[in-house]
N, C-alpha and C positions, 0 to 999 in steps of 0.2 A: 504494500500500500504506500501511496505517496500523497503529499499535500501540495496542491497547486493553488497559488494565490495570484490573481490578476491585479494589475495596477497597484503594486506595492511600491511605496517610495523607497529610494535607495538609502535615505537617512531617516532617522526618527526612532522612537522607542520600540515600535513593533518590529522593524527590520533588525534592530540591535538585539532584541530578545530572541528572535528566531535564529540569528547567526550564533548567538551564545549557546542556545539549546542544541543546535546541530554540531557545533564544535565539541560539546560535552560528550556526545555519543560517537565521535570520530567520523561524522558524516560529511557530505559535501553539499553546499548550498548553490543551486544553479539559478542564473538569471538569463532570461532571453526576452525577445520581443520588447526591447527597451525603446523608450521614447521620452520626450520632454513635454511638459505642459506648462502653461503660463501661470505665474504667481506674482503677487506683490509681496515684497519682503522689506522689513525695516532695517536695511543695511545698504550703505553706499548709495550709488546712483539708482538702484532698483526701487528705492522708496518714492521716486518721482518719475515724471515722464521720460527724462533722459533722452536716449537716441530716438524715441518715438514721438518727439515733440511735434514733428511735421504732421504725422497722422492725427494727433490730438487736435492740432490747429484746424485741420479739415473737418473733423467731427464737430468742433465748436462752431464752425461756420454753418454747418447743417442745423445745429441747434438754434442759432440766431435766425436762420431762414424760417424754421418751423414756428418760432415765436412771432415773427413778423406776420406769418400767415394765420396762426391760430390763437395767439395769446401767450402769456407768460408760462414758462415751465417751472415747476417746483418739485424738489425732491421731498417726498413725504415718507416718514417712518410709519408703516402699517403693522408692525409686529404685534401690537396689542389688540388689533382689530380682527376679531374672529371672522367677520364677513369678508375681509380682504382675501382670505384663502379661497372663498367661493368666487370672488371677482377674478382672482388669478386663473382659476380653472376655466371660468367662462371666457376669459380673454384668450387663453390658449386654445380652447375648443373652437373659437371663431376663426382661427387661422389655419395654416397648412396642416398642422398636426390633427386638427379636427377633421379635415377633409380626407386625410389618410387613415383616420381611425386610431391614431397613436396618442392622442391627447389624453390626459389623466381622466377627464370626464367621460371618455368613451368606454371606460371599463370601471364598473362599480368597485371592484376590488382595488384597483389602482387609486381611485378617488378616495376610498376609505383609508388606504395606507397613507396617502399624502395628508389627509386631514389629521390622522392620528399623530404622525411625525410632527406636524406643525403644532398641534395642541400640546404635545408632551414637551417639546423644546420651548414653547412659549411659557408653559408653567414653570420651567426651570430657569427662565430668563436667558435662554440661549438661542432664541429664534431671531433672525433678521428677515424682514420683509420690506424692502424699499420699493417705492413706486415713483416713477417720473411722470408727473401729472400736468395736463393742461386744465383749464377751467372746466372742460367738459368731461374729464376723467383721465385715467392712466393711459399712457402711450407705451410704457414698458414697466415690467415688474420682475423682481428678482428675489428668490428665497435663498437663505444661507443659514448654516448651522454652526454655532460656536462650539469649540472643543479645545480645552486647554488654552494655549497661547495663540491659537489660530482660528480662522473662520473658513469653512468649506462651503463653496457655492453649490447649490442644490439644483434649483430649477429656475429657468428664465423664460419670459414670454413677452411679446410686444403686439401692439395694434397694427395690423398690416395695412390699415388705411393710410398710415404715415410711413410706410416702408421706404419711400424715396429719401426720407430724412434719417434713416438708420437709428431709430429710437433705442433699440437694444444696445447698440454700440455707444450711443450717447450715455446710457446708464453705466456702462463699463468705464468710460472715461471719467465719469463723475466719481466712481469708486477710486480710481487712480488719483484724482485730484485731492480727495479727502483723506486718503490713506496715511500720508505722513503725520497727520495730527491724531491718528487713532492710537489707542492704547492696546494694540495687539501686535503680535510678531509677524504674522503673515496672513495673506488671503490666497487660498488655493482655488483655481478655476474649476478643478475636477472635470476637465474636458477630455474627450476621447483623443486618441493619438492623431487622428486626421483633422481635428478641428484647428482652424487657423485664425478665427475671429479674435479670440482673446489674445493670441500671440501678437496680433497687430497693434494692440493698445496697452498690454501689460508687459513690462520689460523683463521681469524675472522668469527663471525657468527652474522646474523641479524634475529631476530624473525619476522615471517610473519604469517598472519592468514586471513581467510575469516571472514568478519564482517557483521553483520546484524544491520542496523540502522533504527529506527522507524521515521516516520514523526510526525508532531505535533498532529495529530488527536488522539482521545481516542482509536479508533479501531486499529490504527496502533501500538500504544504503548501497548495495551492489547495483540495484537498478538505476539509481541516480548517477552513480559513477559511470555506468555504461552509457546512459544518455549523454552525459558530459563528454565522454570520449568520442561518441559518434558525432556530436555537434562539432567538436574540434577537428575531427577528420574531414568532415564536409567543408569546413572553413578553409582548411589547407588545400583542398582540391579545387577551390574556386579560383 
């Protein structure tokens, strides 16, 4: 038997604990399918726009254009508002995810899970739900979950009526602008390997990988060693 974990950060307490446990039984810890995802970190240039200032400038121009057309935009903290969770799901269902049937509201089980997660994190004071709003309502909404020194971004949606103004990206830039003044260590976008949107506006990077961890048995450790050897052999043959 083996333990496979997808999207595990290369650094952090979980990775450190796994490596320590594997070393204790004389096993081997394999990493593959590595990639990087966007983060904001309170260190050096990564705490601000840095090299992405040009992209941020273009997004701010879109924001000013939207405000000239529709009225002032305001960032609103909706974490304490239980109805905001329903508005989030309704906004998501009105867009392309709703048309494809992948929106949370399309599956009662998914909707119930999302409500419960938000309710439990709200009760613990660890839910973020920010909305970028016009006088007529939200144009983009983002949920995120606090854990320890960081915040992990969970779900985002936007009003496709205003897609020419990239409201979802506007919200991401707003996070980057406010981040240096926040009392947290990092924000993790939690995006998939092929997602480029956050990478265009958040300068930090976090290394992720799928890891294969053996159990203590000889057979499990031998299997992981064999997998590692086969992978190394294929790499040399390329």
